[in-house]
DSSP file (Angstrom, degrees, kcal/mol; ACC not computed):
  #  RESIDUE AA STRUCTURE BP1 BP2  ACC     N-H-->O    O-->H-N    N-H-->O    O-->H-N    TCO  KAPPA ALPHA  PHI   PSI    X-CA   Y-CA   Z-CA
    1    1 A X              0   0    0      0, 0.0    16,-2.5     0, 0.0     2,-0.5   0.000 360.0 360.0 360.0 138.8 -146.6   94.4  108.0
    2    2 A X  E     -A   16   0A   0     14,-0.2    64,-2.1    15,-0.1     2,-0.4  -0.817 360.0-167.6 -85.8 131.1 -146.6   97.3  110.3
    3    3 A X  E     +AB  15  65A   0     12,-3.5    12,-2.7    -2,-0.5     2,-0.3  -0.981   9.4 177.7-124.8 128.4 -149.9   97.8  112.0
    4    4 A X  E     -AB  14  64A   0     60,-2.7    60,-3.1    -2,-0.4     2,-0.5  -0.978  17.8-149.6-134.3 146.8 -150.6  101.1  113.9
    5    5 A X  E     -AB  13  63A   0      8,-2.5     7,-3.3    -2,-0.3     8,-1.6  -0.981  11.9-168.5-119.3 130.7 -153.5  102.5  115.7
    6    6 A X  E     -AB  11  62A   0     56,-2.5    56,-2.5    -2,-0.5     2,-0.6  -0.914   8.1-163.1-115.5 135.4 -154.2  106.2  116.0
    7    7 A X  E >  S-AB  10  61A   0      3,-2.5     3,-1.4    -2,-0.4    54,-0.2  -0.954  85.0 -16.0-121.4 111.9 -156.7  108.0  118.3
    8    8 A X  T 3  S-     0   0    0     52,-3.2    -1,-0.2    -2,-0.6    53,-0.1   0.880 130.5 -52.3  62.3  34.7 -157.5  111.5  117.2
    9    9 A X  T 3  S+     0   0    0     51,-0.4     2,-0.5     1,-0.2    -1,-0.2   0.359 113.4 117.1  80.8  -4.9 -154.4  111.5  115.0
   10   10 A X  E <   -A    7   0A   0     -3,-1.4    -3,-2.5     1,-0.0     2,-0.4  -0.831  69.4-123.4 -98.7 132.4 -152.0  110.4  117.8
   11   11 A X  E     +A    6   0A   0     -2,-0.5    -5,-0.3    -5,-0.2     3,-0.1  -0.557  37.9 166.6 -72.9 126.1 -150.3  107.0  117.4
   12   12 A X  E     +     0   0A   0     -7,-3.3     2,-0.3    -2,-0.4    -6,-0.2   0.593  64.2  19.3-114.3 -19.1 -151.2  104.9  120.5
   13   13 A X  E     +A    5   0A   0     -8,-1.6    -8,-2.5     2,-0.0    -1,-0.4  -0.991  58.0 173.8-147.7 148.0 -150.0  101.4  119.3
   14   14 A X  E     +A    4   0A   0     -2,-0.3     2,-0.3   -10,-0.2   -10,-0.2  -0.954  13.9 149.2-154.1 136.8 -147.7  100.2  116.7
   15   15 A X  E     -A    3   0A   0    -12,-2.7   -12,-3.5    -2,-0.3     2,-0.5  -0.973  42.0-107.6-160.8 164.2 -146.5   96.6  116.0
   16   16 A X  E >>  -A    2   0A   0     -2,-0.3     4,-3.1   -14,-0.3     3,-0.6  -0.908  17.6-145.4-107.4 128.1 -145.4   94.2  113.3
   17   17 A X  T 34 S+     0   0    0    -16,-2.5     4,-0.4    -2,-0.5     8,-0.2   0.808 100.0  50.9 -64.8 -32.0 -147.8   91.4  112.2
   18   18 A X  T 34 S+     0   0    0    -17,-0.3    -1,-0.2     1,-0.1   -16,-0.1   0.722 123.8  22.9 -84.2 -18.8 -144.9   89.1  111.6
   19   19 A X  T <4 S+     0   0    0     -3,-0.6    -2,-0.2     1,-0.0    -1,-0.1   0.727 117.8  53.2-114.7 -28.9 -143.1   89.6  115.0
   20   20 A X  S  < S+     0   0    0     -4,-3.1     2,-0.3     3,-0.0    -3,-0.1   0.399  84.4  90.0 -99.8   6.4 -145.6   90.7  117.5
   21   21 A X        -     0   0    0     -4,-0.4     3,-0.1    -5,-0.2    26,-0.1  -0.737  63.4-144.9 -99.4 148.6 -148.5   88.2  117.3
   22   22 A X  S    S+     0   0    0     -2,-0.3     2,-0.4     1,-0.3    -1,-0.1   0.868  96.7  27.5 -70.8 -41.1 -148.5   85.0  119.4
   23   23 A X  S    S-     0   0    0     23,-0.1    -1,-0.3    -3,-0.1    -3,-0.0  -0.982  93.5-120.6-127.3 137.1 -150.2   83.2  116.5
   24   24 A X     >  -     0   0    0     -2,-0.4     4,-2.6    -3,-0.1     5,-0.2  -0.278  27.1-109.3 -71.0 155.6 -149.5   84.3  112.8
   25   25 A X  H  > S+     0   0    0      1,-0.2     4,-2.7     2,-0.2     5,-0.2   0.893 119.5  55.1 -49.1 -42.0 -152.5   85.3  110.6
   26   26 A X  H  > S+     0   0    0      1,-0.2     4,-2.8     2,-0.2    -1,-0.2   0.915 107.7  48.6 -58.6 -45.8 -152.1   82.2  108.6
   27   27 A X  H  > S+     0   0    0      1,-0.2     4,-2.8     2,-0.2    -1,-0.2   0.913 112.5  48.7 -62.9 -44.1 -152.4   80.1  111.7
   28   28 A X  H  X S+     0   0    0     -4,-2.6     4,-2.3     2,-0.2     5,-0.2   0.920 112.3  47.2 -60.6 -46.1 -155.5   82.0  112.8
   29   29 A X  H  X S+     0   0    0     -4,-2.7     4,-2.0    -5,-0.2    -1,-0.2   0.910 113.6  48.0 -67.4 -41.0 -157.2   81.8  109.5
   30   30 A X  H  X S+     0   0    0     -4,-2.8     4,-0.8    -5,-0.2    -2,-0.2   0.926 112.2  48.7 -65.7 -39.3 -156.4   78.1  109.2
   31   31 A X  H  < S+     0   0    0     -4,-2.8     4,-0.4     1,-0.2     3,-0.4   0.878 112.8  48.1 -67.8 -35.3 -157.6   77.4  112.8
   32   32 A X  H >X S+     0   0    0     -4,-2.3     4,-2.3     1,-0.2     3,-1.6   0.868 104.2  62.7 -66.7 -38.0 -160.9   79.4  112.2
   33   33 A X  H 3< S+     0   0    0     -4,-2.0    -1,-0.2     1,-0.3    -2,-0.2   0.733  92.8  62.7 -64.2 -25.8 -161.4   77.5  108.9
   34   34 A X  T 3< S+     0   0    0     -4,-0.8    -1,-0.3    -3,-0.4    -2,-0.2   0.746 115.8  30.9 -69.8 -24.6 -161.7   74.3  110.8
   35   35 A X  T <4 S+     0   0    0     -3,-1.6     2,-0.3    -4,-0.4    -2,-0.2   0.782 127.0  14.6 -97.7 -45.4 -164.8   75.6  112.5
   36   36 A X  S  < S-     0   0    0     -4,-2.3     2,-0.6     0, 0.0    -1,-0.3  -0.933  73.1-107.8-136.9 157.8 -166.5   78.0  110.1
   37   37 A X        -     0   0    0     -2,-0.3     2,-0.4    64,-0.1    -4,-0.1  -0.787  36.3-141.0 -81.5 124.5 -166.4   78.9  106.4
   38   38 A X        -     0   0    0     -2,-0.6     2,-0.3    -9,-0.1     3,-0.0  -0.666  21.8-166.9 -85.9 134.7 -164.7   82.4  106.1
   39   39 A X    >   -     0   0    0     -2,-0.4     3,-2.5     1,-0.1     0, 0.0  -0.878  34.5 -74.1-121.6 158.3 -166.4   84.5  103.5
   40   40 A X  T 3  S+     0   0    0     -2,-0.3     3,-0.1     1,-0.3    -1,-0.1  -0.216 120.0  23.8 -50.1 128.3 -165.4   87.7  101.8
   41   41 A X  T 3  S+     0   0    0      1,-0.4    -1,-0.3    -3,-0.0    -3,-0.0   0.249  85.0 141.1  99.1 -13.8 -165.7   90.6  104.2
   42   42 A X    <   -     0   0    0     -3,-2.5     2,-0.4     1,-0.1    -1,-0.4  -0.342  43.9-140.7 -62.6 143.1 -165.4   88.5  107.4
   43   43 A X        -     0   0    0     -3,-0.1     2,-0.6     2,-0.0    -1,-0.1  -0.940   8.2-156.7-108.8 135.4 -163.4   90.3  110.0
   44   44 A X        -     0   0    0     -2,-0.4     2,-0.4     2,-0.0   -15,-0.1  -0.937   9.8-147.6-107.8 111.3 -161.0   88.3  112.2
   45   45 A X        -     0   0    0     -2,-0.6     3,-0.1     1,-0.1    -2,-0.0  -0.654  15.9-178.1 -80.0 125.6 -160.2   90.0  115.6
   46   46 A X        -     0   0    0     -2,-0.4     2,-0.2     1,-0.4   -23,-0.1   0.498  42.1-100.1-104.8  -3.1 -156.6   89.2  116.6
   47   47 A X        -     0   0    0    -26,-0.1     2,-0.4     2,-0.0    -1,-0.4  -0.636  43.9 -64.6 113.6-176.7 -156.3   90.9  120.0
   48   48 A X        -     0   0    0     -2,-0.2     3,-0.1    -3,-0.1     4,-0.1  -0.960  37.3-135.9-123.3 131.6 -154.8   94.1  121.2
   49   49 A X    >   -     0   0    0     -2,-0.4     3,-0.6     1,-0.2   -34,-0.1  -0.094  47.6 -69.5 -66.9 174.3 -151.2   95.1  121.1
   50   50 A X  T 3  S+     0   0    0      1,-0.2   -36,-0.2   -36,-0.1    -1,-0.2  -0.204 112.1  36.5 -55.9 153.9 -149.6   96.8  124.2
   51   51 A X  T 3  S+     0   0    0      1,-0.2    -1,-0.2    -3,-0.1    -2,-0.1   0.695  74.4 161.3  76.9  24.9 -150.5  100.3  125.3
   52   52 A X    <   -     0   0    0     -3,-0.6     2,-0.3    -4,-0.1    -1,-0.2  -0.361  15.7-171.3 -68.7 161.3 -154.2  100.1  124.4
   53   53 A X        -     0   0    0     -2,-0.0   -41,-0.0     0, 0.0    -1,-0.0  -0.992  28.1 -92.0-150.9 151.9 -156.4  102.7  126.0
   54   54 A X        -     0   0    0     -2,-0.3     2,-0.3     1,-0.1     0, 0.0  -0.222  37.2-144.7 -62.7 157.8 -160.2  103.4  126.3
   55   55 A X        -     0   0    0      4,-0.1     2,-0.3     6,-0.0    -1,-0.1  -0.762   8.5-146.1-116.6 164.3 -161.8  105.6  123.7
   56   56 A X    >   -     0   0    0     -2,-0.3     3,-2.3    19,-0.0    19,-0.3  -0.876  34.9 -78.7-125.6 158.2 -164.6  108.0  124.3
   57   57 A X  T 3  S+     0   0    0     -2,-0.3    19,-0.2     1,-0.2     3,-0.1  -0.433 120.2  33.7 -59.7 134.9 -167.5  109.2  122.1
   58   58 A X  T 3  S+     0   0    0     17,-3.2    -1,-0.2     1,-0.5    18,-0.1   0.030  90.7 121.7 100.9 -20.3 -166.3  111.7  119.6
   59   59 A X    <   -     0   0    0     -3,-2.3    16,-2.8    16,-0.1    -1,-0.5  -0.333  55.9-141.0 -64.1 157.6 -162.8  110.1  119.3
   60   60 A X  E     - C   0  74A   0     14,-0.2   -52,-3.2    -3,-0.1     2,-0.5  -0.990  13.4-159.0-121.9 121.6 -161.8  108.9  115.8
   61   61 A X  E     -BC   7  73A   0     12,-2.9    12,-3.0    -2,-0.4     2,-0.4  -0.861   8.5-173.8 -98.0 121.6 -159.9  105.6  115.7
   62   62 A X  E     -BC   6  72A   0    -56,-2.5   -56,-2.5    -2,-0.5     2,-0.5  -0.958   8.0-164.6-114.4 136.3 -157.7  104.8  112.7
   63   63 A X  E     -BC   5  71A   0      8,-2.7     8,-2.9    -2,-0.4     2,-0.5  -0.991  12.0-167.5-119.7 126.4 -156.0  101.5  112.1
   64   64 A X  E     -BC   4  70A   0    -60,-3.1   -60,-2.7    -2,-0.5     2,-0.4  -0.940   9.3-177.1-113.7 129.4 -153.3  101.6  109.5
   65   65 A X  E >>  -BC   3  69A   0      4,-2.8     4,-2.6    -2,-0.5     3,-1.9  -0.992  32.0-115.6-124.4 127.6 -151.7   98.6  108.0
   66   66 A X  T 34 S+     0   0    0    -64,-2.1    -2,-0.0    -2,-0.4     4,-0.0  -0.259  99.9   9.4 -59.1 145.7 -148.8   99.0  105.4
   67   67 A X  T 34 S+     0   0    0      1,-0.2    -1,-0.3   -66,-0.1     0, 0.0   0.377 129.0  63.9  65.6  -2.9 -149.7   97.6  101.8
   68   68 A X  T <4 S-     0   0    0     -3,-1.9     2,-0.3     1,-0.2    -2,-0.2   0.787  94.4-129.8-107.6 -61.0 -153.3   97.3  103.0
   69   69 A X  E  <  -C   65   0A   0     -4,-2.6    -4,-2.8     2,-0.0     2,-0.4  -0.962  28.6 -50.9 141.8-162.9 -154.7  100.7  103.9
   70   70 A X  E     -C   64   0A   0     -2,-0.3     2,-0.5    -6,-0.2    -6,-0.2  -0.950  28.3-160.2-124.3 135.5 -156.5  102.6  106.7
   71   71 A X  E     -C   63   0A   0     -8,-2.9    -8,-2.7    -2,-0.4     2,-0.5  -0.972  19.0-171.2-109.8 127.7 -159.7  101.7  108.5
   72   72 A X  E     +C   62   0A   0     -2,-0.5     2,-0.4   -10,-0.2   -10,-0.2  -0.978   8.8 172.2-128.2 128.4 -161.2  104.8  110.2
   73   73 A X  E     -C   61   0A   0    -12,-3.0   -12,-2.9    -2,-0.5     2,-0.2  -0.992  25.0-139.7-139.0 131.1 -164.1  104.8  112.6
   74   74 A X  E     -C   60   0A   0     -2,-0.4     2,-0.5   -14,-0.2   -14,-0.2  -0.621  28.2-124.3 -77.4 142.8 -165.7  107.6  114.7
   75   75 A X        -     0   0    0    -16,-2.8   -17,-3.2   -19,-0.3     2,-0.3  -0.818  32.5-174.5 -96.5 128.0 -166.7  106.5  118.2
   76   76 A X        -     0   0    0     -2,-0.5     2,-0.3   -19,-0.2   -19,-0.0  -0.781  29.6 -98.8-117.8 161.5 -170.3  107.1  119.0
   77   77 A X        -     0   0    0     -2,-0.3     2,-0.1     1,-0.1   -21,-0.0  -0.603  42.0-110.8 -80.5 141.6 -172.3  106.6  122.3
   78   78 A X        -     0   0    0     -2,-0.3    -1,-0.1     1,-0.1     4,-0.1  -0.434  20.4-137.4 -67.7 141.2 -174.3  103.5  122.5
   79   79 A X  S    S+     0   0    0     -2,-0.1     2,-0.3     2,-0.1    -1,-0.1   0.227  81.5  44.5 -88.3  17.7 -178.1  104.3  122.3
   80   80 A X  S    S-     0   0    0      0, 0.0     2,-0.2     0, 0.0    -2,-0.1  -0.989  90.8 -93.6-154.0 162.4 -179.0  101.9  125.0
   81   81 A X        -     0   0    0     -2,-0.3     2,-0.2     1,-0.1    -2,-0.1  -0.530  36.7-132.5 -78.2 140.0 -177.8  100.7  128.4
   82   82 A X        -     0   0    0     -2,-0.2     2,-0.1     1,-0.1     3,-0.1  -0.616  24.1-109.3 -87.4 155.7 -175.5   97.8  128.6
   83   83 A X        -     0   0    0     -2,-0.2     3,-0.1     1,-0.2    -1,-0.1  -0.400  50.7 -79.9 -77.4 162.7 -176.2   95.0  131.1
   84   84 A X    >   -     0   0    0      1,-0.1     3,-2.0    -2,-0.1    -1,-0.2  -0.132  59.6 -81.2 -60.1 159.3 -173.8   94.7  134.0
   85   85 A X  T 3  S+     0   0    0      1,-0.3    -1,-0.1    -3,-0.1     3,-0.1  -0.341 120.1  23.2 -58.3 135.8 -170.4   93.1  133.6
   86   86 A X  T 3  S+     0   0    0      1,-0.3    -1,-0.3    -3,-0.1     2,-0.1   0.154  91.1 127.6  93.4 -24.6 -170.8   89.2  133.7
   87   87 A X    <   -     0   0    0     -3,-2.0    -1,-0.3     1,-0.1     2,-0.3  -0.410  66.3-111.9 -68.2 140.0 -174.5   89.3  132.7
   88   88 A X        -     0   0    0     -3,-0.1    -1,-0.1    -2,-0.1     3,-0.1  -0.601  33.9-113.3 -76.2 137.7 -175.3   87.1  129.8
   89   89 A X        -     0   0    0     -2,-0.3     2,-0.3     1,-0.1    -1,-0.1  -0.288  31.8-101.5 -70.1 153.4 -176.3   88.9  126.6
   90   90 A X        -     0   0    0      1,-0.1     2,-0.6     5,-0.0    -1,-0.1  -0.564  37.8-125.4 -75.2 135.2 -179.8   88.6  125.3
   91   91 A X        +     0   0    0     -2,-0.3     2,-0.3    20,-0.1    -1,-0.1  -0.740  41.1 162.4 -86.2 122.9 -179.9   86.1  122.4
   92   92 A X     >  -     0   0    0     -2,-0.6     4,-2.2     1,-0.1     5,-0.2  -0.809  53.2-105.1-130.3 167.2 -181.4   87.6  119.3
   93   93 A X  H  > S+     0   0    0     -2,-0.3     4,-2.5     1,-0.2     5,-0.2   0.897 122.2  54.3 -60.8 -37.5 -181.3   86.6  115.6
   94   94 A X  H  > S+     0   0    0      2,-0.2     4,-2.8     1,-0.2     5,-0.3   0.893 107.5  48.9 -70.3 -37.6 -178.9   89.5  115.0
   95   95 A X  H  >>S+     0   0    0      1,-0.2     4,-2.9     2,-0.2     5,-0.6   0.942 114.1  46.6 -63.7 -43.4 -176.4   88.2  117.7
   96   96 A X  H  X5S+     0   0    0     -4,-2.2     6,-1.9     1,-0.2     4,-1.3   0.902 115.3  46.3 -63.9 -41.7 -176.6   84.7  116.3
   97   97 A X  H  X5S+     0   0    0     -4,-2.5     4,-0.6     4,-0.2    -2,-0.2   0.938 122.6  33.3 -68.4 -46.7 -176.1   86.0  112.8
   98   98 A X  H  <5S+     0   0    0     -4,-2.8    -2,-0.2    -5,-0.2    -3,-0.2   0.921 125.7  36.5 -78.4 -46.6 -173.2   88.3  113.6
   99   99 A X  H  <5S+     0   0    0     -4,-2.9    -3,-0.2    -5,-0.3    -2,-0.1   0.827 131.8  25.4 -82.1 -34.7 -171.4   86.5  116.4
  100  100 A X  H  <<S-     0   0    0     -4,-1.3    -3,-0.2    -5,-0.6    -1,-0.2   0.383  98.5-121.8-117.2   8.0 -171.8   83.0  115.2
  101  101 A X     <  +     0   0    0     -4,-0.6     2,-0.3     1,-0.2    -4,-0.2   0.761  50.9 162.1  62.2  31.6 -172.2   83.4  111.5
  102  102 A X        -     0   0    0     -6,-1.9    -1,-0.2    -9,-0.1    -2,-0.1  -0.631  52.7 -97.4 -73.9 139.3 -175.7   81.7  111.4
  103  103 A X     >  -     0   0    0     -2,-0.3     4,-2.7     1,-0.1     5,-0.2  -0.350  37.2-114.1 -61.6 145.5 -177.5   82.5  108.2
  104  104 A X  H  > S+     0   0    0      1,-0.2     4,-1.9     2,-0.2    -1,-0.1   0.864 112.9  47.1 -56.1 -51.7 -179.9   85.4  109.0
  105  105 A X  H  > S+     0   0    0      1,-0.2     4,-1.2     2,-0.2    -1,-0.2   0.892 115.1  47.3 -63.5 -40.4 -183.2   83.4  108.4
  106  106 A X  H  > S+     0   0    0      1,-0.2     4,-2.7     2,-0.2     3,-0.2   0.921 108.3  56.9 -61.6 -44.7 -182.0   80.4  110.5
  107  107 A X  H  X S+     0   0    0     -4,-2.7     4,-2.5     1,-0.2     5,-0.3   0.908 104.0  51.0 -58.9 -41.2 -180.8   82.8  113.3
  108  108 A X  H  X S+     0   0    0     -4,-1.9     4,-2.1     2,-0.2    -1,-0.2   0.879 111.1  48.8 -64.4 -35.8 -184.3   84.4  113.6
  109  109 A X  H  X S+     0   0    0     -4,-1.2     4,-2.1    -3,-0.2    -2,-0.2   0.935 113.8  46.4 -66.5 -47.5 -185.9   80.8  114.0
  110  110 A X  H  X S+     0   0    0     -4,-2.7     4,-1.7     2,-0.2    -2,-0.2   0.867 112.9  48.8 -68.3 -36.5 -183.3   79.8  116.6
  111  111 A X  H  X S+     0   0    0     -4,-2.5     4,-2.7     2,-0.2     5,-0.2   0.909 111.1  51.0 -66.6 -45.0 -183.7   83.1  118.6
  112  112 A X  H  X S+     0   0    0     -4,-2.1     4,-1.7    -5,-0.3    -2,-0.2   0.900 111.4  46.6 -62.5 -39.7 -187.4   82.7  118.6
  113  113 A X  H  <>S+     0   0    0     -4,-2.1     5,-2.7     2,-0.2     4,-0.4   0.854 111.8  52.2 -69.6 -32.7 -187.2   79.2  119.9
  114  114 A X  H ><5S+     0   0    0     -4,-1.7     3,-0.5     4,-0.2    -2,-0.2   0.879 109.4  49.1 -64.6 -39.2 -184.7   80.3  122.6
  115  115 A X  H 3<5S+     0   0    0     -4,-2.7    -2,-0.2     1,-0.2    -1,-0.2   0.830 108.1  54.2 -71.3 -31.4 -187.0   83.1  123.7
  116  116 A X  T 3<5S-     0   0    0     -4,-1.7    -1,-0.2    -5,-0.2    -2,-0.2   0.604 115.3-117.2 -77.9  -8.8 -189.9   80.6  123.9
  117  117 A X  T < 5       0   0    0     -3,-0.5    -3,-0.2    -4,-0.4    -2,-0.1   0.704 360.0 360.0  87.0  19.5 -187.8   78.3  126.2
  118  118 A X      <       0   0    0     -5,-2.7    -4,-0.2     0, 0.0    -5,-0.1   0.467 360.0 360.0-102.8 360.0 -187.7   75.3  123.8
């Protein structure tokens, strides 16, 4: 499958999923499945092809994949300040739920215990 990324309508990356990945999608799914149960709607990030570039608030990024479709996202400015590079992120129920696939109700309990120092 050909995968291309456009920023504001300009093609900035293009590659083939069968030729340009270090590990095939099948391998990545199998490897992840050893650790977690993948659910419908889960997103697997596979890395960035060559020629990537930063985007700015107001840009529109489209990712097109032959036979699958197009994902289109506007870039918006973050409504809070980021911590310095290298700083550990704050552990919240949401970060546990989203990043580690912990069920939402369990994630809140774990985050509260972490915040309490236990």
